[in-house]
N, C-alpha and C positions, 0 to 999 in steps of 0.2 A: 502493500500499499504505500501512497505517497507519504511525503512528510511536510510538517507544518514549521515554518520559520517566522520569529517576529518580525514585521513589517513596517511598512511608514504607519504614522499617524496611531501609533499604539494599538494595531492591530493586527491578526494572525493571519497569515498569507498561507493556501495549500497548494504547495509548489506543482503539485502534478495535476494540473486541469486538464492534460491531454487524456489521460485514462478515467479521471472522474468529472467529465465536464458538466454536470448536475448541479455539483456542491457550489457552495457561494465562495468565490476566491476570498473575497474579505469578510471576514467576521469580527465583531467585535472582542478585545481581548476578554479571555475567559468566558466566552460565551459561545464554544463550539457546538455549533447544530448537527455534525456527524455522529449518527449512532449507527448500531447494527442495522436498522430498517433502510437507511439512506444508504449503506453499503450493499445490501440486498437490491436495492431500488435501481441500483447504478449496474448490477450486473444481470438485470431483466434483458432479454432481447429487444432489439429494436421494433420487431415485429411482436406487436403485445398479443396477438391472437394465437400464438405458439400455445402449446398446451404446458401448464404449469404442473397438473397433477390430476391423475385419474383416480376415482373412488373406487369401493369394492365392487359397485354395481356397474363399472366399466364406464361410468359418465365422466368426461374429460370437462375439465375447467381451464379458462386461458389466464393469461397474466393480466389482461384487460381486465377480465371477471375480478379477479382477486384485488385489482387495484381500485377497482370500483367498491367492493366489499369493505376494503380496509381504509377506504377514504368515509364511507358512511359510519363505520363503528368509530373511527377517529372524531368524527364529526360529534357522534351520541357523545362519547366520553367527555368532550370539550363541555357539551351543553348539561352535562350532570355536573360540572363544576370541579373536575378531577384535575389535578395541576401536576406539571411534571414532578417527578420525585413523589408523587402520592403511590399509594399500594393497592392493586387490586387483586384479590384471592379470587381462585378461579377452581372450583371441584366439579369437573366436567370428564366425561369421557373423550377421547380423542376422536377428532371429528374436522372437517375443512372448517368450519365455522370457528372451532376452537384456534386454528392455526391462524386465521384471520384476525380473531381476537387478540392473539400472542403479538401479531405484527402491528396490527394498530395501537397496542401498547408500547410497542417498542418507537412506533412514529412521533407519539405523545409524550415519550420521555417519561412514562409511566412503569412503576417496578411491576411484572408480572410475576405473582405469588401463586404456585401451582400446588393444591393440594391433592394428594392420594384419595382416589375414588374409595379407597378401603378404609380410609381413617374412621375409628370409632368416634361417638359424640364427645368423649374427654378429650380425645385426641384434637378433634376439630375446636373445641372450647380452647385448648392450650394453643393452638396456632392462631386461631382468629383474634385471641385477646392479645396477643403478644402482635402480631402483624399490625393490628389496627387499620384494616383496610379501609379507604375511602368507597370503595365497590366491592359489592362479592356477587360471582356470577356460579353457580351450582345447578346441578340437575333438579328437575321438578319434584323428584321423591325426596330430595335431601333439605328441602326449603324451611319446610318447619322445624328441621332440627336447628339449622342456622338461625331461624328468627329466633329461638329460646336463647342461643348464645349472645347474640347480639345486643347493644344498648338499644335503647328506641329511637335515638336520632340516627343510628345506621341502619336501623329496620326499612327505610325505604330504599336503601340504596342496594336491594337483592333483586337480582334478576337471574331466572332461569335459562338454560341451553341444554336442550336434551341431545341424546346421540344421534336422534334422526335429524337435529339442525331445529327442532322447535323451539317455542320457549319464548319468555316474556322478551328477551333481549333480540331475539331475529323480528318480532313483531315490531318493536320499537324502531329498529334498524330499516326494516322495509317502508314506514311510515315518513323516513327523512326525506 
């Protein structure tokens, strides 16, 4: 990957603009916006209609589809008032929607806090109270357990995402 050098007017300059043309070349000192998502984005093919992934039902999804979903989820996270550095705790099965949520979290500078789906209520209690997430995404079957763990002010920030892609998170994202 390229390197950063201290440039003119108290700004960092990214030297390798040829390999990473989409990155800002001048960034305020200490406010670099390069993250793992921007790294992934710079490695997407120019033809966004190429296949990014294929699910277990052999349905294909393009880079363009992924970017659209990630953008919508990023917008949703912003509307929830979640700021860079905040945690979102996620206890869901593996799915393309979960992957897009992870990438949207990276895009927004959030801390994605994955939780094993096999955790007991006591283990969930420990991890959620310790993490103090700004938002929780869980399978619909675990929503009541998580509601009982979280305080009243965190209660409104629980969204569901099931293995088949359904849930309140998907419903909200589709309405953006």
